[in-house]
FIROPA-293334 format. One record per atom (N, C-alpha, C): residue number from 1; atom name; x, y, z. Coordinates in nm, 2 decimals. Atoms other than C-alpha are relative to their C-alpha. Example, Ala and Ser with C-alpha at 12.3 -4.5 7.8 and 13.67 -1.06 7.14 Angstrom:
<atoms>
+-----+------+--------+--------+--------+
: seq : atom :     c1 :     c2 :     c3 :
+-----+------+--------+--------+--------+
:   1 :    N :   0.09 :  -0.12 :   0.00 :
:   1 :   CA :   1.23 :  -0.45 :   0.78 :
:   1 :    C :   0.09 :   0.12 :   0.00 :
:   2 :    N :  -0.09 :  -0.11 :   0.00 :
:   2 :   CA :   1.37 :  -0.11 :   0.71 :
:   2 :    C :  -0.08 :   0.11 :   0.08 :
+-----+------+--------+--------+--------+
</atoms>
This chain:
<atoms>
+-----+------+--------+--------+--------+
: seq : atom :     c1 :     c2 :     c3 :
+-----+------+--------+--------+--------+
:   1 :    N :  -0.09 :   0.06 :  -0.10 :
:   1 :   CA :  -9.94 :  -1.63 :  -7.43 :
:   1 :    C :   0.00 :   0.10 :   0.12 :
:   2 :    N :   0.00 :  -0.09 :  -0.12 :
:   2 :   CA :  -9.96 :  -1.49 :  -7.07 :
:   2 :    C :   0.14 :   0.07 :   0.01 :
:   3 :    N :  -0.12 :  -0.08 :  -0.02 :
:   3 :   CA :  -9.70 :  -1.22 :  -6.99 :
:   3 :    C :   0.10 :  -0.07 :   0.10 :
:   4 :    N :  -0.09 :   0.07 :  -0.09 :
:   4 :   CA :  -9.56 :  -1.44 :  -6.70 :
:   4 :    C :   0.07 :  -0.11 :  -0.07 :
:   5 :    N :  -0.07 :   0.11 :   0.08 :
:   5 :   CA :  -9.49 :  -1.72 :  -6.95 :
:   5 :    C :   0.12 :   0.06 :  -0.08 :
:   6 :    N :  -0.11 :  -0.07 :   0.07 :
:   6 :   CA :  -9.29 :  -1.48 :  -7.16 :
:   6 :    C :   0.12 :   0.03 :   0.09 :
:   7 :    N :  -0.11 :  -0.03 :  -0.09 :
:   7 :   CA :  -9.10 :  -1.36 :  -6.86 :
:   7 :    C :   0.07 :  -0.12 :   0.05 :
:   8 :    N :  -0.06 :   0.13 :  -0.04 :
:   8 :   CA :  -9.04 :  -1.72 :  -6.75 :
:   8 :    C :   0.09 :  -0.05 :  -0.11 :
:   9 :    N :  -0.08 :   0.04 :   0.12 :
:   9 :   CA :  -8.92 :  -1.81 :  -7.10 :
:   9 :    C :   0.13 :   0.08 :  -0.01 :
:  10 :    N :  -0.12 :  -0.09 :   0.01 :
:  10 :   CA :  -8.68 :  -1.51 :  -7.10 :
:  10 :    C :   0.09 :  -0.04 :   0.11 :
:  11 :    N :  -0.09 :   0.04 :  -0.12 :
:  11 :   CA :  -8.55 :  -1.61 :  -6.75 :
:  11 :    C :   0.08 :  -0.12 :  -0.04 :
:  12 :    N :  -0.06 :   0.13 :   0.03 :
:  12 :   CA :  -8.48 :  -1.96 :  -6.87 :
:  12 :    C :   0.11 :   0.02 :  -0.11 :
:  13 :    N :  -0.10 :  -0.03 :   0.10 :
:  13 :   CA :  -8.30 :  -1.83 :  -7.18 :
:  13 :    C :   0.12 :   0.07 :   0.06 :
:  14 :    N :  -0.11 :  -0.08 :  -0.06 :
:  14 :   CA :  -8.09 :  -1.58 :  -6.98 :
:  14 :    C :   0.08 :  -0.09 :   0.09 :
:  15 :    N :  -0.08 :   0.09 :  -0.09 :
:  15 :   CA :  -8.00 :  -1.84 :  -6.72 :
:  15 :    C :   0.08 :  -0.11 :  -0.07 :
:  16 :    N :  -0.08 :   0.10 :   0.08 :
:  16 :   CA :  -7.90 :  -2.10 :  -6.98 :
:  16 :    C :   0.12 :   0.06 :  -0.06 :
:  17 :    N :  -0.12 :  -0.06 :   0.06 :
:  17 :   CA :  -7.67 :  -1.87 :  -7.17 :
:  17 :    C :   0.10 :   0.05 :   0.11 :
:  18 :    N :  -0.09 :  -0.05 :  -0.11 :
:  18 :   CA :  -7.54 :  -1.72 :  -6.84 :
:  18 :    C :   0.08 :  -0.12 :   0.06 :
:  19 :    N :  -0.07 :   0.12 :  -0.06 :
:  19 :   CA :  -7.46 :  -2.07 :  -6.71 :
:  19 :    C :   0.11 :  -0.05 :  -0.09 :
:  20 :    N :  -0.10 :   0.04 :   0.10 :
:  20 :   CA :  -7.27 :  -2.15 :  -7.03 :
:  20 :    C :   0.12 :   0.09 :   0.02 :
:  21 :    N :  -0.12 :  -0.09 :  -0.01 :
:  21 :   CA :  -7.05 :  -1.84 :  -7.00 :
:  21 :    C :   0.06 :  -0.02 :   0.14 :
:  22 :    N :  -0.06 :   0.01 :  -0.14 :
:  22 :   CA :  -7.01 :  -1.88 :  -6.62 :
:  22 :    C :   0.08 :  -0.13 :   0.00 :
:  23 :    N :  -0.07 :   0.13 :   0.00 :
:  23 :   CA :  -6.91 :  -2.25 :  -6.67 :
:  23 :    C :   0.13 :   0.00 :  -0.07 :
:  24 :    N :  -0.12 :  -0.01 :   0.08 :
:  24 :   CA :  -6.66 :  -2.17 :  -6.94 :
:  24 :    C :   0.11 :   0.08 :   0.08 :
:  25 :    N :  -0.10 :  -0.08 :  -0.08 :
:  25 :   CA :  -6.50 :  -1.90 :  -6.72 :
:  25 :    C :   0.05 :  -0.07 :   0.12 :
:  26 :    N :  -0.04 :   0.05 :  -0.13 :
:  26 :   CA :  -6.50 :  -2.08 :  -6.39 :
:  26 :    C :   0.10 :  -0.12 :  -0.01 :
:  27 :    N :  -0.09 :   0.12 :   0.02 :
:  27 :   CA :  -6.33 :  -2.40 :  -6.52 :
:  27 :    C :   0.14 :   0.05 :  -0.05 :
:  28 :    N :  -0.13 :  -0.04 :   0.05 :
:  28 :   CA :  -6.06 :  -2.20 :  -6.69 :
:  28 :    C :   0.08 :   0.09 :   0.10 :
:  29 :    N :  -0.07 :  -0.08 :  -0.10 :
:  29 :   CA :  -5.97 :  -1.97 :  -6.40 :
:  29 :    C :   0.11 :  -0.07 :   0.07 :
:  30 :    N :  -0.11 :   0.06 :  -0.08 :
:  30 :   CA :  -5.77 :  -2.22 :  -6.19 :
:  30 :    C :   0.11 :  -0.05 :  -0.09 :
:  31 :    N :  -0.10 :   0.04 :   0.09 :
:  31 :   CA :  -5.58 :  -2.33 :  -6.50 :
:  31 :    C :   0.03 :   0.10 :  -0.11 :
:  32 :    N :  -0.01 :  -0.11 :   0.10 :
:  32 :   CA :  -5.54 :  -1.99 :  -6.67 :
:  32 :    C :   0.13 :  -0.01 :  -0.08 :
:  33 :    N :  -0.13 :   0.02 :   0.08 :
:  33 :   CA :  -5.17 :  -2.05 :  -6.76 :
:  33 :    C :  -0.01 :  -0.11 :  -0.10 :
:  34 :    N :   0.01 :   0.11 :   0.10 :
:  34 :   CA :  -5.24 :  -2.38 :  -6.92 :
:  34 :    C :  -0.09 :   0.03 :  -0.11 :
:  35 :    N :   0.09 :  -0.04 :   0.10 :
:  35 :   CA :  -5.54 :  -2.24 :  -7.10 :
:  35 :    C :   0.07 :   0.09 :  -0.10 :
:  36 :    N :  -0.07 :  -0.10 :   0.08 :
:  36 :   CA :  -5.33 :  -1.95 :  -7.23 :
:  36 :    C :   0.10 :  -0.07 :  -0.09 :
:  37 :    N :  -0.10 :   0.07 :   0.08 :
:  37 :   CA :  -5.05 :  -2.19 :  -7.34 :
:  37 :    C :  -0.06 :  -0.08 :  -0.11 :
:  38 :    N :   0.07 :   0.08 :   0.10 :
:  38 :   CA :  -5.29 :  -2.42 :  -7.52 :
:  38 :    C :  -0.05 :   0.09 :  -0.11 :
:  39 :    N :   0.05 :  -0.09 :   0.10 :
:  39 :   CA :  -5.46 :  -2.13 :  -7.70 :
:  39 :    C :   0.10 :   0.06 :  -0.09 :
:  40 :    N :  -0.10 :  -0.06 :   0.08 :
:  40 :   CA :  -5.15 :  -1.96 :  -7.81 :
:  40 :    C :   0.07 :  -0.11 :  -0.09 :
:  41 :    N :  -0.06 :   0.11 :   0.08 :
:  41 :   CA :  -5.01 :  -2.30 :  -7.93 :
:  41 :    C :  -0.08 :  -0.03 :  -0.12 :
:  42 :    N :   0.10 :   0.03 :   0.11 :
:  42 :   CA :  -5.32 :  -2.36 :  -8.14 :
:  42 :    C :   0.01 :   0.10 :  -0.11 :
:  43 :    N :   0.00 :  -0.11 :   0.10 :
:  43 :   CA :  -5.28 :  -2.02 :  -8.31 :
:  43 :    C :   0.13 :   0.04 :  -0.06 :
:  44 :    N :  -0.13 :  -0.03 :   0.06 :
:  44 :   CA :  -4.92 :  -2.04 :  -8.41 :
:  44 :    C :   0.00 :   0.02 :  -0.15 :
:  45 :    N :   0.01 :  -0.01 :   0.15 :
:  45 :   CA :  -5.01 :  -2.09 :  -8.77 :
:  45 :    C :  -0.11 :   0.09 :  -0.05 :
:  46 :    N :   0.10 :  -0.09 :   0.04 :
:  46 :   CA :  -5.29 :  -1.84 :  -8.77 :
:  46 :    C :   0.05 :   0.13 :  -0.05 :
:  47 :    N :  -0.04 :  -0.13 :   0.05 :
:  47 :   CA :  -5.28 :  -1.51 :  -8.95 :
:  47 :    C :  -0.02 :   0.11 :   0.11 :
:  48 :    N :   0.03 :  -0.10 :  -0.11 :
:  48 :   CA :  -5.38 :  -1.33 :  -8.62 :
:  48 :    C :   0.14 :   0.03 :   0.07 :
:  49 :    N :  -0.12 :  -0.04 :  -0.08 :
:  49 :   CA :  -5.10 :  -1.14 :  -8.44 :
:  49 :    C :   0.01 :  -0.07 :   0.13 :
:  50 :    N :  -0.02 :   0.07 :  -0.12 :
:  50 :   CA :  -4.96 :  -1.33 :  -8.15 :
:  50 :    C :  -0.04 :   0.08 :   0.13 :
:  51 :    N :   0.03 :  -0.07 :  -0.12 :
:  51 :   CA :  -5.00 :  -1.05 :  -7.90 :
:  51 :    C :  -0.16 :   0.01 :   0.02 :
:  52 :    N :   0.15 :   0.00 :  -0.01 :
:  52 :   CA :  -5.38 :  -1.04 :  -7.98 :
:  52 :    C :  -0.05 :  -0.14 :   0.06 :
:  53 :    N :   0.04 :   0.14 :  -0.05 :
:  53 :   CA :  -5.41 :  -1.42 :  -7.93 :
:  53 :    C :   0.04 :  -0.01 :   0.15 :
:  54 :    N :  -0.04 :   0.00 :  -0.14 :
:  54 :   CA :  -5.21 :  -1.39 :  -7.61 :
:  54 :    C :  -0.09 :   0.08 :   0.09 :
:  55 :    N :   0.09 :  -0.08 :  -0.08 :
:  55 :   CA :  -5.42 :  -1.11 :  -7.48 :
:  55 :    C :  -0.14 :  -0.07 :   0.02 :
:  56 :    N :   0.13 :   0.08 :  -0.01 :
:  56 :   CA :  -5.74 :  -1.31 :  -7.56 :
:  56 :    C :   0.01 :  -0.12 :   0.10 :
:  57 :    N :  -0.01 :   0.12 :  -0.09 :
:  57 :   CA :  -5.60 :  -1.61 :  -7.38 :
:  57 :    C :   0.00 :   0.03 :   0.14 :
:  58 :    N :   0.00 :  -0.04 :  -0.14 :
:  58 :   CA :  -5.56 :  -1.42 :  -7.06 :
:  58 :    C :  -0.14 :   0.06 :   0.03 :
:  59 :    N :   0.12 :  -0.08 :  -0.03 :
:  59 :   CA :  -5.88 :  -1.20 :  -7.09 :
:  59 :    C :  -0.13 :  -0.09 :  -0.01 :
:  60 :    N :   0.12 :   0.07 :   0.03 :
:  60 :   CA :  -6.13 :  -1.45 :  -7.22 :
:  60 :    C :  -0.06 :  -0.07 :   0.12 :
:  61 :    N :   0.06 :   0.06 :  -0.12 :
:  61 :   CA :  -6.18 :  -1.65 :  -6.90 :
:  61 :    C :  -0.06 :   0.10 :   0.10 :
:  62 :    N :   0.05 :  -0.11 :  -0.09 :
:  62 :   CA :  -6.23 :  -1.33 :  -6.70 :
:  62 :    C :  -0.13 :   0.05 :  -0.06 :
:  63 :    N :   0.12 :  -0.05 :   0.07 :
:  63 :   CA :  -6.48 :  -1.20 :  -6.96 :
:  63 :    C :  -0.11 :  -0.10 :   0.01 :
:  64 :    N :   0.11 :   0.10 :   0.00 :
:  64 :   CA :  -6.67 :  -1.53 :  -6.97 :
:  64 :    C :  -0.06 :  -0.01 :   0.14 :
:  65 :    N :   0.04 :   0.01 :  -0.14 :
:  65 :   CA :  -6.69 :  -1.54 :  -6.59 :
:  65 :    C :  -0.09 :   0.12 :   0.04 :
:  66 :    N :   0.08 :  -0.12 :  -0.03 :
:  66 :   CA :  -6.81 :  -1.18 :  -6.55 :
:  66 :    C :  -0.13 :   0.01 :  -0.08 :
:  67 :    N :   0.12 :   0.00 :   0.08 :
:  67 :   CA :  -7.06 :  -1.20 :  -6.84 :
:  67 :    C :  -0.10 :  -0.11 :   0.05 :
:  68 :    N :   0.08 :   0.11 :  -0.05 :
:  68 :   CA :  -7.19 :  -1.53 :  -6.70 :
:  68 :    C :  -0.07 :   0.04 :   0.13 :
:  69 :    N :   0.06 :  -0.04 :  -0.12 :
:  69 :   CA :  -7.24 :  -1.39 :  -6.35 :
:  69 :    C :  -0.11 :   0.11 :  -0.02 :
:  70 :    N :   0.10 :  -0.10 :   0.03 :
:  70 :   CA :  -7.42 :  -1.08 :  -6.48 :
:  70 :    C :  -0.12 :  -0.05 :  -0.06 :
:  71 :    N :   0.12 :   0.05 :   0.06 :
:  71 :   CA :  -7.65 :  -1.28 :  -6.70 :
:  71 :    C :  -0.08 :  -0.09 :   0.10 :
:  72 :    N :   0.07 :   0.08 :  -0.09 :
:  72 :   CA :  -7.73 :  -1.53 :  -6.42 :
:  72 :    C :  -0.08 :   0.08 :   0.10 :
:  73 :    N :   0.07 :  -0.08 :  -0.09 :
:  73 :   CA :  -7.83 :  -1.25 :  -6.18 :
:  73 :    C :  -0.09 :   0.10 :  -0.06 :
:  74 :    N :   0.08 :  -0.10 :   0.08 :
:  74 :   CA :  -7.98 :  -1.03 :  -6.45 :
:  74 :    C :   0.04 :   0.14 :   0.03 :
:  75 :    N :  -0.05 :  -0.14 :  -0.02 :
:  75 :   CA :  -7.76 :  -0.73 :  -6.38 :
:  75 :    C :   0.07 :   0.05 :  -0.12 :
:  76 :    N :  -0.07 :  -0.06 :   0.12 :
:  76 :   CA :  -7.65 :  -0.50 :  -6.66 :
:  76 :    C :  -0.02 :  -0.10 :  -0.12 :
:  77 :    N :   0.03 :   0.11 :   0.09 :
:  77 :   CA :  -7.82 :  -0.76 :  -6.88 :
:  77 :    C :   0.03 :   0.04 :  -0.15 :
:  78 :    N :  -0.03 :  -0.05 :   0.14 :
:  78 :   CA :  -7.80 :  -0.56 :  -7.21 :
:  78 :    C :   0.15 :   0.00 :  -0.02 :
:  79 :    N :  -0.14 :  -0.01 :   0.02 :
:  79 :   CA :  -7.44 :  -0.48 :  -7.16 :
:  79 :    C :   0.07 :  -0.13 :   0.00 :
:  80 :    N :  -0.06 :   0.13 :  -0.01 :
:  80 :   CA :  -7.35 :  -0.83 :  -7.06 :
:  80 :    C :  -0.02 :  -0.08 :  -0.13 :
:  81 :    N :   0.03 :   0.07 :   0.12 :
:  81 :   CA :  -7.53 :  -0.98 :  -7.36 :
:  81 :    C :   0.08 :   0.06 :  -0.12 :
:  82 :    N :  -0.07 :  -0.06 :   0.11 :
:  82 :   CA :  -7.37 :  -0.73 :  -7.60 :
:  82 :    C :   0.15 :  -0.04 :   0.01 :
:  83 :    N :  -0.14 :   0.05 :  -0.02 :
:  83 :   CA :  -7.02 :  -0.81 :  -7.45 :
:  83 :    C :   0.01 :  -0.14 :  -0.04 :
:  84 :    N :  -0.01 :   0.15 :   0.03 :
:  84 :   CA :  -7.10 :  -1.18 :  -7.49 :
:  84 :    C :   0.00 :  -0.02 :  -0.16 :
:  85 :    N :   0.01 :   0.01 :   0.14 :
:  85 :   CA :  -7.19 :  -1.13 :  -7.86 :
:  85 :    C :   0.14 :   0.05 :  -0.06 :
:  86 :    N :  -0.13 :  -0.05 :   0.04 :
:  86 :   CA :  -6.87 :  -0.93 :  -7.91 :
:  86 :    C :   0.11 :  -0.11 :   0.02 :
:  87 :    N :  -0.09 :   0.11 :  -0.02 :
:  87 :   CA :  -6.67 :  -1.21 :  -7.76 :
:  87 :    C :  -0.02 :  -0.12 :  -0.09 :
:  88 :    N :   0.02 :   0.11 :   0.10 :
:  88 :   CA :  -6.84 :  -1.46 :  -7.99 :
:  88 :    C :   0.05 :   0.04 :  -0.14 :
:  89 :    N :  -0.06 :  -0.04 :   0.13 :
:  89 :   CA :  -6.74 :  -1.25 :  -8.29 :
:  89 :    C :   0.15 :  -0.02 :   0.00 :
:  90 :    N :  -0.15 :   0.02 :  -0.01 :
:  90 :   CA :  -6.38 :  -1.26 :  -8.17 :
:  90 :    C :   0.03 :  -0.15 :  -0.01 :
:  91 :    N :  -0.03 :   0.14 :   0.01 :
:  91 :   CA :  -6.40 :  -1.63 :  -8.12 :
:  91 :    C :  -0.03 :  -0.06 :  -0.14 :
:  92 :    N :   0.03 :   0.05 :   0.13 :
:  92 :   CA :  -6.56 :  -1.69 :  -8.46 :
:  92 :    C :   0.12 :   0.04 :  -0.09 :
:  93 :    N :  -0.12 :  -0.04 :   0.08 :
:  93 :   CA :  -6.27 :  -1.49 :  -8.62 :
:  93 :    C :   0.11 :  -0.09 :   0.03 :
:  94 :    N :  -0.11 :   0.09 :  -0.04 :
:  94 :   CA :  -6.02 :  -1.70 :  -8.42 :
:  94 :    C :  -0.02 :  -0.14 :  -0.05 :
:  95 :    N :   0.02 :   0.14 :   0.04 :
:  95 :   CA :  -6.18 :  -2.03 :  -8.50 :
:  95 :    C :   0.01 :  -0.02 :  -0.15 :
:  96 :    N :  -0.01 :   0.02 :   0.15 :
:  96 :   CA :  -6.21 :  -1.97 :  -8.87 :
:  96 :    C :   0.14 :   0.03 :  -0.05 :
:  97 :    N :  -0.14 :  -0.03 :   0.04 :
:  97 :   CA :  -5.85 :  -1.84 :  -8.88 :
:  97 :    C :   0.09 :  -0.13 :   0.01 :
:  98 :    N :  -0.07 :   0.13 :  -0.01 :
:  98 :   CA :  -5.73 :  -2.19 :  -8.78 :
:  98 :    C :  -0.08 :  -0.11 :  -0.05 :
:  99 :    N :   0.08 :   0.10 :   0.07 :
:  99 :   CA :  -6.00 :  -2.37 :  -8.97 :
:  99 :    C :  -0.07 :  -0.10 :   0.10 :
: 100 :    N :   0.07 :   0.08 :  -0.09 :
: 100 :   CA :  -6.18 :  -2.50 :  -8.66 :
: 100 :    C :  -0.15 :   0.03 :  -0.02 :
: 101 :    N :   0.14 :  -0.04 :   0.04 :
: 101 :   CA :  -6.52 :  -2.47 :  -8.83 :
: 101 :    C :  -0.10 :  -0.08 :   0.08 :
: 102 :    N :   0.09 :   0.08 :  -0.08 :
: 102 :   CA :  -6.67 :  -2.74 :  -8.60 :
: 102 :    C :  -0.05 :   0.08 :   0.12 :
: 103 :    N :   0.04 :  -0.08 :  -0.11 :
: 103 :   CA :  -6.68 :  -2.49 :  -8.31 :
: 103 :    C :  -0.08 :   0.12 :  -0.03 :
: 104 :    N :   0.07 :  -0.13 :   0.04 :
: 104 :   CA :  -6.82 :  -2.20 :  -8.51 :
: 104 :    C :  -0.15 :  -0.01 :   0.02 :
: 105 :    N :   0.14 :   0.02 :  -0.02 :
: 105 :   CA :  -7.17 :  -2.35 :  -8.49 :
: 105 :    C :  -0.04 :   0.03 :   0.14 :
: 106 :    N :   0.03 :  -0.02 :  -0.14 :
: 106 :   CA :  -7.16 :  -2.35 :  -8.11 :
: 106 :    C :   0.01 :   0.15 :   0.03 :
: 107 :    N :  -0.01 :  -0.14 :  -0.02 :
: 107 :   CA :  -7.04 :  -1.99 :  -8.12 :
: 107 :    C :  -0.11 :   0.08 :  -0.06 :
: 108 :    N :   0.11 :  -0.06 :   0.06 :
: 108 :   CA :  -7.31 :  -1.89 :  -8.35 :
: 108 :    C :  -0.13 :  -0.02 :   0.08 :
: 109 :    N :   0.11 :   0.02 :  -0.08 :
: 109 :   CA :  -7.57 :  -2.05 :  -8.13 :
: 109 :    C :   0.00 :   0.09 :   0.13 :
: 110 :    N :  -0.01 :  -0.09 :  -0.12 :
: 110 :   CA :  -7.44 :  -1.85 :  -7.83 :
: 110 :    C :  -0.03 :   0.14 :  -0.05 :
: 111 :    N :   0.03 :  -0.14 :   0.05 :
: 111 :   CA :  -7.45 :  -1.53 :  -8.04 :
: 111 :    C :  -0.15 :   0.02 :  -0.03 :
: 112 :    N :   0.14 :  -0.01 :   0.02 :
: 112 :   CA :  -7.81 :  -1.60 :  -8.14 :
: 112 :    C :  -0.08 :   0.01 :   0.13 :
: 113 :    N :   0.07 :   0.00 :  -0.13 :
: 113 :   CA :  -7.92 :  -1.67 :  -7.78 :
: 113 :    C :   0.03 :   0.14 :   0.07 :
: 114 :    N :  -0.03 :  -0.13 :  -0.06 :
: 114 :   CA :  -7.74 :  -1.35 :  -7.66 :
: 114 :    C :  -0.07 :   0.11 :  -0.07 :
: 115 :    N :   0.07 :  -0.10 :   0.08 :
: 115 :   CA :  -7.90 :  -1.15 :  -7.94 :
: 115 :    C :  -0.15 :   0.00 :   0.04 :
: 116 :    N :   0.14 :   0.01 :  -0.05 :
: 116 :   CA :  -8.24 :  -1.28 :  -7.82 :
: 116 :    C :  -0.01 :   0.06 :   0.14 :
: 117 :    N :   0.00 :  -0.07 :  -0.13 :
: 117 :   CA :  -8.15 :  -1.17 :  -7.47 :
: 117 :    C :  -0.02 :   0.15 :  -0.01 :
: 118 :    N :   0.01 :  -0.14 :   0.02 :
: 118 :   CA :  -8.11 :  -0.82 :  -7.60 :
: 118 :    C :  -0.13 :   0.04 :  -0.06 :
: 119 :    N :   0.13 :  -0.04 :   0.07 :
: 119 :   CA :  -8.41 :  -0.82 :  -7.83 :
: 119 :    C :  -0.12 :  -0.02 :   0.08 :
: 120 :    N :   0.12 :   0.03 :  -0.08 :
: 120 :   CA :  -8.65 :  -0.96 :  -7.58 :
: 120 :    C :   0.01 :   0.05 :   0.15 :
: 121 :    N :  -0.03 :  -0.05 :  -0.13 :
: 121 :   CA :  -8.53 :  -0.76 :  -7.28 :
: 121 :    C :  -0.12 :   0.05 :   0.07 :
: 122 :    N :   0.12 :  -0.05 :  -0.07 :
: 122 :   CA :  -8.88 :  -0.62 :  -7.21 :
: 122 :    C :  -0.06 :  -0.11 :   0.09 :
: 123 :    N :   0.05 :   0.11 :  -0.08 :
: 123 :   CA :  -8.95 :  -0.97 :  -7.06 :
: 123 :    C :   0.09 :  -0.03 :   0.12 :
: 124 :    N :  -0.10 :   0.02 :  -0.11 :
: 124 :   CA :  -8.66 :  -0.94 :  -6.81 :
: 124 :    C :  -0.05 :   0.03 :   0.14 :
: 125 :    N :   0.07 :  -0.04 :  -0.12 :
: 125 :   CA :  -8.89 :  -0.94 :  -6.51 :
: 125 :    C :   0.07 :  -0.06 :   0.13 :
: 126 :    N :  -0.06 :   0.06 :  -0.12 :
: 126 :   CA :  -8.70 :  -1.18 :  -6.28 :
: 126 :    C :   0.15 :   0.03 :   0.00 :
: 127 :    N :  -0.14 :  -0.04 :   0.01 :
: 127 :   CA :  -8.37 :  -0.99 :  -6.25 :
: 127 :    C :   0.03 :   0.11 :   0.09 :
: 128 :    N :  -0.05 :  -0.12 :  -0.07 :
: 128 :   CA :  -8.16 :  -0.74 :  -6.06 :
: 128 :    C :  -0.04 :   0.13 :  -0.07 :
: 129 :    N :   0.04 :  -0.11 :   0.08 :
: 129 :   CA :  -8.22 :  -0.50 :  -6.34 :
: 129 :    C :  -0.15 :   0.05 :   0.03 :
: 130 :    N :   0.14 :  -0.03 :  -0.02 :
: 130 :   CA :  -8.60 :  -0.52 :  -6.29 :
: 130 :    C :  -0.02 :   0.06 :   0.15 :
: 131 :    N :   0.01 :  -0.05 :  -0.14 :
: 131 :   CA :  -8.56 :  -0.47 :  -5.91 :
: 131 :    C :   0.04 :   0.14 :   0.01 :
: 132 :    N :  -0.06 :  -0.14 :   0.00 :
: 132 :   CA :  -8.35 :  -0.16 :  -5.96 :
: 132 :    C :  -0.10 :   0.10 :  -0.07 :
: 133 :    N :   0.10 :  -0.09 :   0.08 :
: 133 :   CA :  -8.60 :  -0.02 :  -6.22 :
: 133 :    C :  -0.12 :   0.02 :   0.09 :
: 134 :    N :   0.12 :  -0.02 :  -0.08 :
: 134 :   CA :  -8.89 :  -0.08 :  -5.99 :
: 134 :    C :   0.03 :   0.09 :   0.12 :
: 135 :    N :  -0.04 :  -0.08 :  -0.12 :
: 135 :   CA :  -8.71 :   0.08 :  -5.69 :
: 135 :    C :   0.01 :   0.15 :  -0.04 :
: 136 :    N :  -0.02 :  -0.14 :   0.04 :
: 136 :   CA :  -8.63 :   0.39 :  -5.90 :
: 136 :    C :  -0.14 :   0.06 :  -0.04 :
: 137 :    N :   0.13 :  -0.05 :   0.05 :
: 137 :   CA :  -8.99 :   0.42 :  -6.03 :
: 137 :    C :  -0.10 :   0.02 :   0.12 :
: 138 :    N :   0.09 :  -0.01 :  -0.11 :
: 138 :   CA :  -9.15 :   0.40 :  -5.68 :
: 138 :    C :   0.02 :   0.14 :   0.07 :
: 139 :    N :  -0.02 :  -0.13 :  -0.06 :
: 139 :   CA :  -9.21 :   0.75 :  -5.54 :
: 139 :    C :   0.03 :  -0.01 :   0.15 :
: 140 :    N :  -0.04 :   0.01 :  -0.14 :
: 140 :   CA :  -9.05 :   0.82 :  -5.21 :
: 140 :    C :  -0.10 :   0.06 :   0.10 :
+-----+------+--------+--------+--------+
</atoms>
């Protein structure tokens, strides 16, 4: 397979997962209070401490938005993907704690895609990261 096809495939993967994170974050920002109230309400019977659920309810939309933007533009790609996987781990723990097993599959798919973004980063040609790397390697 040509190197450009691998780079294009990587770009499509990174853009798809980035769009998902961005979309989740951007729709929650205008209704942050309602999102927080809904989330904390769902977790009242969970074994998770309320202060952790509350903190996640406020932080998650910001994290999703930032991770999404970074992945869409290909900046700090590795850090953004790792942060995304860590957020998926938190969401899996949360979903299983309230027996919402139906959403765990979606979270696992996100985690797999993000892990692929990390593992295949050598193909991250169409990105801010690549532009900065090229700029640093060009002699002055």
